[in-house]
C-alpha positions as CSV (number, residue, x, y, z in Angstrom):
1,M,0.0,0.0,0.0
2,L,2.8,2.4,0.9
3,R,4.7,1.5,-2.3
4,I,1.6,2.4,-4.4
5,L,1.2,5.7,-2.6
6,A,4.9,6.5,-3.2
7,I,4.5,5.7,-6.9
8,F,1.5,8.0,-7.2
9,I,3.3,10.8,-5.5
10,L,6.4,10.3,-7.7
11,I,4.2,10.4,-10.8
12,Y,2.5,13.5,-9.6
13,L,5.8,15.3,-9.0
14,I,7.2,14.3,-12.4
15,F,4.1,15.6,-14.2
16,R,4.2,18.8,-12.1
17,I,7.8,19.4,-13.1
18,I,7.1,18.7,-16.7
19,F,4.1,21.0,-16.9
20,T,5.8,23.8,-14.9
21,F,9.3,23.9,-16.4
22,V,9.6,21.7,-19.5
23,L,6.3,22.3,-21.4
24,P,6.4,26.1,-21.4
25,R,10.0,26.1,-22.8
26,V,9.1,23.6,-25.5
27,A,6.0,25.6,-26.4
28,R,8.1,28.9,-26.6
29,W,10.7,27.2,-28.8
30,Y,8.1,25.8,-31.1
31,L,6.2,29.1,-31.4
32,N,9.4,31.0,-32.1
33,R,10.3,28.5,-34.8
34,Y,6.9,28.8,-36.3
35,R,7.0,32.6,-36.2
36,K,10.4,32.8,-37.9
37,R,9.2,30.4,-40.6
38,F,6.0,32.4,-41.1
39,Y,7.8,35.7,-41.4
40,H,10.4,34.1,-43.8
41,E,7.5,33.0,-46.1
42,N,5.6,36.3,-45.7
43,P,8.0,39.2,-45.7
44,E,5.1,41.7,-46.0
45,A,3.7,40.4,-42.7
46,A,7.1,40.9,-41.0
47,E,7.2,44.5,-42.2
48,A,3.6,45.1,-41.0
49,A,4.5,43.6,-37.6
50,E,7.6,45.8,-37.4
51,K,5.5,48.9,-38.2
52,Q,3.0,47.9,-35.5
53,K,5.7,47.4,-33.0
54,K,7.2,50.9,-33.7
55,S,3.7,52.4,-33.5
56,R,3.1,50.8,-30.1
57,E,6.5,52.0,-28.8
58,Y,5.8,55.6,-30.1
59,Y,2.4,55.7,-28.3
60,A,3.9,54.2,-25.1
61,Q,6.6,56.9,-25.0
62,K,4.0,59.5,-25.7
63,E,1.8,58.3,-22.8
64,K,4.9,58.1,-20.5
65,A,5.7,61.8,-21.4
66,K,2.1,62.8,-20.4
67,K,2.4,61.4,-16.8
68,P,3.6,64.0,-14.3
69,D,6.9,63.5,-12.6
70,T,6.1,62.3,-9.1
71,D,9.7,62.6,-7.8
72,Q,9.3,66.4,-7.2
73,L,5.8,66.3,-5.6
74,G,7.1,66.0,-2.1
75,E,6.9,63.5,0.7
76,Y,3.7,61.8,1.8
77,V,3.0,62.2,5.5
78,D,0.3,60.2,7.2
79,F,-1.2,62.0,10.3
80,E,-3.0,60.4,13.1
81,E,-5.6,62.1,15.2
82,I,-4.8,62.3,18.9
83,E,-7.8,62.4,21.2
84,D,-7.7,64.8,24.1
85,K,-8.8,63.3,27.4
86,D,-11.1,65.5,29.4
87,E,-9.7,66.4,32.8
88,N,-13.0,65.8,34.6
89,T,-13.6,62.3,33.1
90,G,-10.0,61.0,33.2
91,D,-8.8,57.8,34.7
92,Q,-8.2,59.3,38.1
93,E,-10.7,58.6,40.8
94,H,-12.3,61.4,42.8
95,K,-11.4,61.4,46.4
96,D,-14.1,62.7,48.9
């Protein structure tokens, strides 16, 4: 029984390692290979993709230039309210 449980745990760990580390790298390699082949066969698609990439970079730089520089705004200070204790209702007991 213990041996079967150990085999199941080992199989689970092997599959987890494969799906976490190996499979994404194989998929990335395959997709890069397919993309290179596609752009080699369709040069006009490569040019269009390059134009799109440059356009995205241009607009990203433009958006970045619109954002105000927050380094010169100053320092953020968080204030806490301090409650004043009333002298008549304080923690001291009245002596008669």
